[in-house]
C-alpha positions in Angstrom: -27.1 5.6 -30.6 -26.5 9.1 -31.7 -23.2 10.9 -31.5 -21.9 12.2 -28.1 -20.7 16.0 -28.0 -18.5 17.7 -25.4 -21.1 19.3 -23.9 -22.6 15.9 -22.3 -21.1 13.2 -20.2 -21.3 9.7 -20.1 -23.2 7.6 -17.4 -20.9 5.4 -16.4 -23.3 3.8 -14.3 -25.3 2.7 -17.0 -23.9 2.2 -20.3 -27.5 2.9 -22.0 -28.5 5.6 -20.1 -27.1 9.0 -21.8 -26.4 12.5 -19.9 -25.7 13.3 -16.6 -25.4 10.4 -13.9 -28.6 9.8 -12.1 -27.0 10.2 -8.2 -25.2 13.4 -9.6 -27.6 15.9 -7.8 -26.9 14.7 -4.6 -23.5 15.9 -5.1 -24.2 19.4 -7.0 -26.7 20.5 -9.5 -25.4 19.6 -12.8 -26.4 23.5 -13.5 -24.2 26.9 -13.1 -25.1 29.4 -10.8 -27.0 27.2 -8.4 -28.3 28.2 -5.2 -27.3 26.1 -1.7 -29.9 24.8 0.3 -30.9 26.8 3.5 -29.6 25.6 6.7 -32.6 25.2 9.4 -32.3 25.7 13.0 -35.0 24.7 16.0 -37.4 27.1 17.2 -39.1 27.1 20.8 -42.5 27.2 19.1 -41.5 23.4 17.6 -40.8 24.6 14.3 -37.7 25.7 12.5 -36.3 28.7 11.0 -34.1 29.0 7.5 -31.4 31.0 6.6 -29.2 31.5 3.9 -26.4 29.7 3.1 -22.6 29.9 1.2 -21.0 26.4 0.7 -17.5 25.9 -0.1 -15.2 22.9 -1.5 -12.4 22.7 0.9 -9.1 21.8 -0.9 -6.0 20.6 1.3 -2.8 20.7 -0.3 0.1 18.5 -0.1 2.6 19.9 2.9 5.0 17.3 4.0 5.4 18.2 7.7 3.9 21.7 6.9 0.5 19.8 7.9 1.1 21.2 11.3 0.2 24.6 9.8 -3.0 23.4 8.0 -4.4 21.7 10.9 -3.9 25.0 12.9 -6.1 26.4 10.3 -8.5 24.2 10.9 -8.5 24.7 14.5 -9.2 27.9 14.7 -12.0 27.5 11.7 -13.5 24.8 14.1 -13.4 27.2 16.8 -15.3 30.0 15.0 -17.7 28.2 13.4 -18.7 26.5 16.9 -19.3 29.9 18.3 -21.4 31.1 15.7 -23.4 28.1 15.5 -23.9 28.0 19.5 -25.0 32.0 18.7 -27.3 30.9 15.9 -28.7 27.9 17.6 -29.6 30.5 20.9 -31.3 33.1 18.3 -33.6 30.7 16.3 -34.6 29.4 19.5 -35.3 32.8 21.1 -36.0 34.8 18.3 -37.4 32.4 15.3 -37.5 34.5 12.3 -37.6 37.6 13.8 -34.0 38.1 12.4 -33.5 42.0 13.5 -33.2 40.8 17.1 -30.5 38.2 16.3 -27.1 38.7 17.7 -25.2 37.4 14.9 -25.6 37.4 11.4 -28.3 35.6 10.1 -26.5 33.1 7.4 -24.7 29.6 7.2 -21.7 28.5 5.9 -21.4 24.9 4.8 -18.6 22.5 4.3 -19.6 20.8 1.5 -17.2 18.4 0.2 -13.4 17.9 1.5 -10.2 17.0 -0.9 -7.0 16.6 -0.1 -3.2 15.3 -1.0 -0.4 14.1 0.7 -0.6 15.9 4.0 -3.7 17.3 2.9 -5.1 14.0 2.9 -4.3 13.4 6.3 -5.9 16.5 7.3 -9.0 15.9 5.4 -9.2 12.5 7.2 -9.1 14.1 10.4 -12.1 16.5 9.4 -14.2 13.7 9.3 -13.1 12.6 12.8 -13.5 15.6 13.8 -16.9 16.4 12.5 -18.2 14.6 15.5 -15.4 15.0 18.1 -15.9 17.4 20.9 -12.5 19.1 22.0 -11.2 22.7 22.8 -8.9 24.5 20.5 -5.5 25.3 21.5 -5.3 29.1 21.5 -1.8 30.9 21.3 -1.2 32.2 24.9 1.8 34.5 27.0 3.2 31.2 28.0 2.9 28.8 25.1 3.7 31.3 22.2 7.3 30.4 22.5 6.9 26.7 22.5 4.5 23.8 23.6 3.3 23.9 27.2 1.0 20.8 26.9 0.3 17.6 25.2 -3.2 18.6 24.5 -3.6 15.1 23.3 -7.3 15.7 23.1 -7.4 17.8 20.2 -6.9 15.4 17.0 -5.5 18.4 14.8 -2.7 19.5 17.5 -2.4 15.8 19.0 -1.5 14.2 15.6 0.4 17.0 13.9 2.5 18.5 16.9 2.6 15.5 19.6 3.1 12.7 17.8 4.7 13.0 13.9 8.7 13.3 15.1 12.0 12.5 13.4 12.9 10.4 16.3 10.0 7.9 16.0 10.7 7.5 12.2 14.8 6.8 12.9 14.0 3.9 15.2 15.1 0.6 13.7 12.1 -1.9 15.3 10.9 -2.1 11.7 14.1 -3.6 10.5 14.5 -7.1 11.7 17.0 -10.0 11.3 15.3 -11.3 8.3 14.8 -7.9 6.6 16.2 -7.6 3.1 16.6 -5.2 0.8 13.8 -6.5 -1.2 11.4 -6.5 1.6 12.5 -3.2 3.0 9.5 -1.3 3.5 11.2 2.4 3.3 14.1 4.5 4.9 12.0 5.5 7.6 10.3 4.0 9.8 6.2 4.3 9.2 5.4 3.0 12.2 5.0 6.3 13.9 2.9 7.2 11.4 0.5 4.1 11.6 0.9 4.7 15.6 -0.2 8.4 14.8 -3.5 7.6 12.9 -4.6 4.4 15.3 -4.3 6.8 18.0 -6.9 9.2 16.6 -9.5 6.6 15.8 -8.8 5.2 19.7 -9.3 8.5 21.2 -12.9 8.6 23.4 -15.1 10.8 22.2 -17.1 13.0 25.0 -18.2 16.5 25.5 -16.4 19.2 26.3 -18.0 22.4 28.5 -21.7 21.3 27.8 -21.3 21.7 24.0 -22.8 19.0 22.2 -23.2 18.5 18.2 -25.9 16.1 16.9 -23.9 13.9 14.7 -21.9 15.9 12.2 -22.1 19.6 13.1 -24.5 21.4 11.2 -21.7 23.5 9.0 -20.8 20.3 7.7 -22.5 18.4 4.7 -24.1 15.2 5.9 -22.8 12.9 4.3 -19.8 14.4 3.8 -17.7 13.3 0.5 -14.1 13.0 1.5 -11.8 12.6 -1.6 -8.0 11.7 -1.4 -5.5 12.0 -4.2 -3.3 9.0 -4.3 -0.7 7.3 -6.5 -1.6 4.1 -8.0 1.5 2.2 -8.4 0.0 -0.7 -10.2 -2.1 1.8 -12.3 -5.6 1.3 -13.8 -5.4 0.1 -17.3 -7.8 1.8 -19.7 -8.9 0.9 -23.3 -10.6 3.0 -25.9 -12.1 2.0 -29.3 -11.4 3.6 -32.3 -11.5 3.9 -35.9 -9.2 1.9 -37.8 -7.8 -1.3 -38.0 -9.9 -4.1 -36.9 -9.5 -5.5 -33.3 -7.2 -2.8 -32.5 -7.6 -0.7 -29.1 -5.7 2.4 -27.6 -4.4 1.1 -24.1 -3.1 3.6 -21.6 -2.6 3.5 -17.9 -3.5 5.8 -15.3 -1.7 6.2 -11.9 -3.5 9.5 -10.9 -5.8 7.5 -8.6 -8.8 8.9 -5.9 -9.8 7.2 -3.2 -13.7 8.6 -2.3 -15.5 8.2 1.1 -18.8 9.4 2.2 -18.9 10.5 6.3 -22.1 10.1 7.3 -22.5 10.4 10.8 -26.3 8.8 12.0 -25.7 5.1 12.9 -28.6 4.0 10.7 -27.0 3.4 6.8 -28.1 5.5 4.6 -31.0 4.6 2.1 -29.9 3.1 -1.1 -30.9 6.0 -3.2 -28.3 8.2 -0.8 -25.2 5.7 -1.7 -24.0 7.0 -4.8 -21.6 4.8 -7.1 -17.5 5.7 -6.3 -18.0 6.3 -2.8 -16.8 4.2 0.3 -20.0 4.8 3.3 -18.3 5.8 6.7 -20.5 5.4 9.1 -21.3 5.8 12.6 -18.8 6.8 15.4 -15.3 7.6 14.2 -13.2 4.9 16.0 -11.1 1.6 15.4 -13.1 -0.5 18.0 -16.2 -2.6 16.5 -17.7 -2.8 19.8 -18.3 1.1 19.6 -19.3 0.8 15.7 -20.0 -2.3 13.3 -18.6 -0.1 10.5 -15.3 0.5 12.4 -13.6 -0.9 9.2 -14.9 1.6 7.3 -12.9 4.2 9.5 -9.9 2.3 8.9 -9.9 2.2 5.9 -10.0 6.2 5.4 -7.1 6.0 7.9 -5.3 4.0 5.6 -5.9 5.8 2.4 -5.0 9.0 4.4 -1.6 7.0 5.3 -1.2 6.1 1.6 -1.5 9.4 0.0 0.9 10.9 2.7 3.6 8.3 2.1 6.3 10.1 0.6 8.6 7.6 -1.8 11.1 5.9 -0.2 10.8 7.9 2.8 7.3 6.0 4.2 6.2 2.5 3.3 4.0 2.2 0.3 0.3 0.8 1.7 -1.8 -1.5 -0.3 -5.7 -0.2 -0.6 -8.1 -1.7 -2.4 -10.9 -0.4 -4.2 -13.8 -1.8 -6.5 -13.0 -2.5 -9.6 -16.9 -1.2 -10.7 -15.9 2.0 -8.6 -14.1 3.2 -11.7 -17.1 3.3 -13.7 -18.0 6.6 -12.2 -15.0 8.5 -12.8 -16.8 10.9 -15.7 -15.2 11.2 -18.5 -16.3 13.9 -21.4 -16.9 11.8 -24.5 -16.0 13.2 -28.0 -18.2 13.7 -30.7 -17.6 9.9 -32.2 -20.1 7.3 -32.6 -20.5 5.1 -29.9 -19.3 1.5 -31.2 -21.7 -1.5 -31.3 -19.4 -3.0 -29.0 -20.8 -2.0 -25.3 -17.8 -3.4 -23.6 -15.5 -1.2 -25.2 -17.8 1.6 -26.1 -17.9 3.5 -22.9 -14.4 5.3 -22.6 -12.5 4.3 -19.2 -15.0 2.3 -18.0 -13.5 -1.3 -18.0 -10.2 -2.4 -16.3 -8.0 -4.8 -18.2 -8.7 -8.2 -16.2 -11.6 -6.9 -14.2 -15.5 -7.1 -15.3 -17.6 -3.6 -14.9 -20.7 -5.9 -14.8 -19.1 -7.8 -11.8 -18.3 -4.5 -9.5 -17.9 -7.3 -6.3 -13.7 -7.8 -7.7 -11.7 -5.7 -5.9 -8.7 -4.0 -7.5 -5.5 -4.2 -5.1 -2.8 -1.8 -5.6 0.2 -0.5 -3.9 0.7 3.3 -3.4 2.8 6.6 -3.0 2.2 10.0 -1.7 -0.5 11.3 -3.5 1.0 15.0 -4.3 3.3 13.2 -6.5 0.2 12.8 -8.8 -2.2 15.8 -8.1 -0.9 17.9 -5.3 -4.0 20.1 -5.5 -6.5 18.3 -6.1 -9.3 20.9 -7.2 -11.5 19.0 -9.7 -12.5 16.3 -7.3 -13.9 19.0 -5.0 -15.3 21.3 -7.4 -17.2 18.7 -9.5 -19.3 17.8 -6.7 -19.9 21.6 -5.4 -21.2 22.3 -8.7 -21.6 18.9 -11.0 -19.3 17.9 -13.4 -19.9 20.5 -16.0 -21.3 23.2 -13.3 -19.0 26.6 -13.0 -18.7 28.7 -10.1 -20.5 32.2 -10.5 -17.3 34.2 -9.8 -19.2 37.6 -9.5 -19.5 39.2 -5.9 -23.5 40.1 -6.1 -24.3 36.8 -6.8 -21.5 34.1 -5.9 -22.5 31.6 -3.4 -20.2 28.4 -3.6 -16.4 28.8 -3.7 -13.3 26.8 -3.9 -10.9 27.6 -0.7 -7.4 25.9 -0.6 -5.1 25.8 2.5 -1.8 25.5 0.8 1.3 26.0 2.9 3.9 26.1 0.1 2.1 28.6 -2.6 4.7 29.8 -5.3 6.3 32.9 -4.9 6.3 34.6 -7.7 9.6 36.7 -6.7 11.4 33.6 -6.6 9.5 31.7 -8.8 8.7 33.7 -12.1 6.5 32.6 -14.7 8.3 32.1 -18.3 10.7 29.5 -19.8 14.1 28.3 -18.5 17.1 29.9 -20.6 18.2 26.9 -22.9 21.7 25.6 -21.3 24.5 26.3 -23.1 26.7 22.6 -22.6 24.5 19.8 -23.2 22.2 18.7 -20.1 23.9 15.7 -18.2 22.7 12.9 -16.7 22.4 14.5 -13.3 20.8 17.9 -15.0 18.6 15.9 -16.6 17.3 13.9 -13.6 16.8 17.0 -11.6 14.8 18.8 -14.4 12.9 15.7 -14.9 11.9 15.5 -11.2 11.2 19.5 -10.9 9.0 18.5 -14.2 7.1 15.8 -12.7 6.3 18.2 -9.0 5.3 21.2 -11.3 2.8 19.3 -13.7 1.3 17.4 -10.5 0.4 21.1 -9.3 -1.0 22.3 -12.8 -4.5 22.4 -13.2 -5.4 25.2 -16.3 -8.7 24.5 -15.6 -8.9 25.4 -12.0 -6.1 28.0 -11.8 -7.7 30.5 -14.9 -9.7 32.0 -12.5 -7.1 32.6 -10.1 -5.6 35.2 -11.8 -8.6 37.8 -11.7 -8.3 39.9 -8.3 -12.5 39.9 -8.5 -13.1 36.9 -8.8 -15.5 35.3 -5.6 -15.3 31.8 -6.1 -11.7 31.2 -5.2 -9.9 31.8 -2.1 -6.7 30.5 -0.5 -5.1 30.9 2.5 -1.0 30.3 2.8 1.3 31.2 5.6 2.0 34.8 6.4 4.5 36.0 9.5 5.1 39.1 10.5 9.0 39.6 11.3 10.5 41.1 14.2 13.0 44.0 15.1 16.1 43.9 16.9 14.7 47.3 18.8 11.4 45.1 19.1 9.5 46.6 16.1 7.5 45.2 13.2 9.7 44.2 10.3 9.0 43.1 7.3 6.7 40.0 6.0 7.7 36.5 5.4 5.4 34.6 2.8 4.4 30.8 2.1 7.7 28.8 2.9 9.5 31.3 4.2 7.1 32.0 6.8 7.0 28.8 8.5 9.5 26.7 10.5 8.6 23.5 8.7 9.6 25.1 5.4 13.4 24.1 5.4 14.6 20.8 3.5 11.9 20.5 1.4 8.9 20.6 4.2 10.3 17.8 6.1 12.3 20.2 8.9 9.0 20.0 10.8 9.6 16.9 11.4 12.9 17.5 13.3 11.4 19.5 16.3 8.2 19.4 18.1 8.8 23.5 18.9 9.1 24.0 15.1 5.2 22.3 14.6 4.0 24.1 17.0 5.0 27.5 15.9 3.4 26.4 12.6 0.3 25.5 14.3 -0.2 28.2 16.1 1.0 30.6 12.8 -2.2 28.8 11.1 -4.7 29.7 13.5 -3.4 33.7 13.0 -3.4 33.2 9.5 -7.2 31.5 9.5 -8.1 34.6 11.8 -6.7 36.9 9.6 -8.0 35.4 6.7 -11.5 35.1 8.2 -11.2 38.9 9.1 -10.0 40.2 5.8 -9.9 38.0 3.2 -12.9 35.8 3.4 -15.7 38.5 2.2 -18.5 39.4 -0.3 -19.7 43.1 -1.4 -22.7 43.9 0.6 -25.0 43.5 -2.1 -24.7 39.4 -1.8 -28.3 37.5 -1.6 -26.3 36.1 1.0 -26.7 38.6 3.8 -30.1 39.3 5.4 -30.2 43.3 5.0 -33.2 43.6 7.8 -30.3 42.4 10.4 -27.6 44.5 8.9 -30.0 47.8 9.0 -30.6 47.1 13.1 -26.9 47.1 13.6 -25.4 50.5 15.1 -22.7 51.8 12.8 -19.8 50.3 15.4 -21.3 46.8 15.2 -21.4 46.8 11.6 -17.8 47.6 11.5 -17.1 44.3 13.3 -18.4 42.5 10.5 -16.2 44.5 7.4 -13.1 43.7 6.2 -10.4 44.9 8.6 -9.1 47.0 5.7 -10.6 48.8 2.7 -10.0 51.1 -0.1 -10.2 54.7 0.7 -13.3 55.2 -1.0 -15.3 51.6 0.7 -16.5 50.6 3.9 -15.1 47.2 3.4 -16.8 44.0 2.2 -18.9 42.1 4.9 -17.2 39.1 6.6 -19.0 35.6 5.3 -17.8 33.6 8.7 -17.6 36.0 11.6 -15.0 35.0 14.3 -16.9 36.2 17.3 -14.8 35.7 20.4 -12.1 38.2 18.1 -14.7 40.6 17.4 -15.9 40.4 21.0 -12.5 40.7 22.4 -10.1 42.8 19.9 -13.3 44.6 18.1 -12.0 46.8 14.8 -11.0 50.5 15.5 -12.9 52.0 12.7 -11.5 55.8 13.4 -7.9 54.1 12.7 -7.0 55.9 9.6 -4.3 53.3 8.7 -7.1 50.7 7.8 -7.9 52.5 4.6 -4.5 54.0 3.8 -2.7 53.4 0.6 0.2 52.3 2.0 0.4 48.5 2.5 2.7 48.4 5.1 0.5 50.9 7.2 -2.7 48.4 6.6 -0.2 45.8 7.8 0.8 47.5 11.1 -3.0 47.6 11.4 -3.8 44.2 11.1 -1.0 43.1 13.0 -2.3 44.8 16.4 -5.9 44.2 15.4 -5.8 40.4 15.0 -6.4 38.2 18.5 -4.6 35.5 18.0 -1.1 36.0 19.1 2.1 35.8 16.5 4.0 32.6 17.8 7.7 33.3 18.6 10.1 32.5 15.7 12.0 29.4 16.7 15.3 31.5 15.4 14.5 33.1 18.9 14.1 30.2 21.1 17.0 29.7 23.7 18.0 26.8 23.4 17.9 26.2 19.4 17.3 22.8 18.3 20.7 20.6 18.3 20.8 18.2 15.0 23.6 16.8 16.9 20.6 15.4 19.3 20.3 13.2 16.3 23.3 12.1 15.6 22.9 8.5 17.4 19.4 8.1 16.2 20.5 8.8 12.4 24.1 6.4 13.1 21.9 3.7 14.7 19.2 3.7 11.7 22.1 3.9 9.0 23.8 0.6 10.7 20.6 -1.1 10.3 19.9 -0.4 6.7 23.6 -1.1 6.0 23.4 -4.6 7.8 20.2 -5.1 5.3 22.5 -4.2 2.4 25.1 -6.4 3.6 23.2 -9.1 4.0 21.3 -8.8 0.4 24.7 -8.4 -1.5 27.6 -9.6 0.2 25.7 -12.5 2.7 29.5 -14.0 2.6 31.0 -11.1 4.2 32.8 -12.2 7.5 31.2 -10.4 10.4 34.6 -8.2 11.4 34.3 -7.1 7.6 30.8 -6.5 8.1 30.8 -4.6 11.4 33.3 -2.7 10.0 31.0 -1.9 7.0 28.5 -0.6 9.4 30.5 1.4 11.1 31.7 3.2 8.3 28.3 4.0 6.9 27.4 5.3 10.4 30.1 7.6 10.8 29.7 9.0 7.4 26.4 9.5 7.6 25.7 10.6 11.5 27.9 13.7 12.0 28.1 14.7 8.4 24.0 14.5 8.2 23.7 16.6 11.2 26.3 19.3 10.1 23.8 19.5 6.8 20.7 19.8 8.9 22.6 22.5 10.7 23.2 24.1 7.6 19.8 23.9 6.1 18.3 25.0 9.1 20.2 28.2 9.0 19.8 29.0 5.6 15.8 29.0 6.3 16.8 31.3 9.4 16.1 28.7 12.1 19.0 29.6 14.3 18.2 33.7 13.6 15.7 35.4 15.8 15.0 38.1 13.1 14.9 35.8 9.9 
């Protein structure tokens, strides 16, 4: 067999086949600059009309409790896309391909693939569920901007992240029994609340809302929809490679950065064999855990388990055991260098053999414990990109021709003012054990966030293949005016305590959810746009619109010598309710503050009240008794494990001493952390 070079991929599904895998075209053509398939809408004449499509790979970064922010972004995106789809279906039915008569832009968006890590994996799984669910959005109102006003359990995004994931359930002691030992203790916090939240999502009854019905998966989602969830495989996957050298020697390595791949298919009829690619677990039918409603309900449970595994923060939450066919690892594509393939095909294919498993017999399962996927890969760009473009495809970043893009929702982007690029100054004294451990942890986290291949284009402001949505909040001033802008971690209530603060208060999570919705409107109306000459846009429809109507489909702000770029997704409700005032000179001012003021006034979504302005504030003292109870239960486990013969009285004293050391001091520590984040300051 001739030597393989870097420009080719090994087909791990067939050791005798060169080049691209046979199932690759289904998940993105292996050529650069490919154009997405058109989207078809039915007409009253019995036919269909096709419109141009823009495809995205949606990546949801790790967020801990700030998943509430990501959930709010998704809730708004769902609302905007649902409204647009309803309008397009009506226009297509009435006017067919007479696009000049359409009331809305005749093009489409398709979410081609979803990838997530940690809390982003939980949101990714919610997308799979919400693809078929019918629910109303949770909009900001004058009544609820200062705090939650209803449970809204019908909305899966809001219910899981705002209603259910709360510290009070995590401090409950029901998971610790009299037989629990230090070796069998699953986690420092009670993980049952997380499991219960996942169960509640799959147990929800689906039904139409306000007459809205969607056939299977919503039209703006690929069907089947690939969903990739990064997980930390604590067991690891052993790989061996054959190199020239000592006879019988092998280079061995273990990979812990793993991924669980699912293919969500709404139709109750199974996918035909040609459409069932290797490496993906097929999730079909109605999203439920009830086998009487869906015989394949177990696959939905598997998806939920993978999402929980990806979000299992180390030590805090219990690791989850997952199962993956050994055969699935044969579909992890690897670039092969220009060395010749060895005769022994068992070792000839790089990374095809798991030690102890046969890649020929794919029925053998690989069982492994997991931890938070964000510890290995916090922003899984490559999983989405490989499906969007093919393994070696490239995203076209030119404004006139870009038709695919990566969109990342990241509640914790780097703040370059606080995290400047560059190397640390070497310490003047030798690094101690504690300092080394702290630096190792920081290096671990940073490496999990780094991907040079995907971040290279992000530095180019003219790139139209990368978009990022992250927190942005306008501060208020004591006189009721507009203050400065808080960005990233500082903008969200979940940003304190390394992202855990959102679990402390439902009001914090509610704030972040509503802020996510407002930021999503700003993103769609001001950033997610393309130049007017992009082939996505129907020029005939545009020419038929009045100047004022055209203005509503332009970015809110623009350079002084430009009208602005055209919106990819028009948020119709916002446009109709608060149309842009094109005559406002602040729109094209050079002053960034003037532009921000214009945007703040134009957005329809109300800015939620910062929790620092709420009365009463969240009081950490309300958790003291729960912290003490949990501390007592954990200390009892430690005593049983390491000092089982300790007299009962001394055991009781030890429990109370530990509880006293952790209860009130922990509450004081929480108070200081929240105060430092501005959660007691109405103007922070």
